[in-house]
C-alpha positions, 0 to 999 in steps of 0.5 A, a space after each residue: 332899786 334901793 329899798 328900806 326895811 319897814 318891818 323886822 318879822 318875828 323870824 328875824 327876816 326883813 320886810 323891805 319896800 322900795 321905789 324908783 322914779 325915772 323921768 324922761 323927756 317922753 314921760 315918767 316911769 315908777 318901779 315899786 317893790 315889796 318883799 321879804 329878805 333873810 338877814 343872811 342874804 344881805 351881802 357885805 356891800 349891803 345888797 341883796 340879789 333879786 332872786 333872794 327876795 321872797 314874796 316879791 311884789 313888783 309894780 311898774 307904772 308909766 305915763 306919757 308917750 312911752 306908756 301910751 305906745 304900749 296900750 292896746 287901742 280900745 277897738 282892738 281890745 273889743 275885737 279880741 274879746 269876741 274873736 274865737 281864736 
């Protein structure tokens, strides 16, 4: 996911934010990330390994048929709330 620097922190670390939207015939997906990167962790090709992203906040949202498949039906949710096991 491509990200941009939105703030340079006092310790010279960078706060980065990025978003990627994928549109498919069955729906769309959005991946958002926010995190802190040390300047030393930026590689010569201007990339950063995901394992070097501190305080990572990653959000995923989907819509359409693909997202609907992964949702648990309301009846199942109710049943699981009262089921003791």
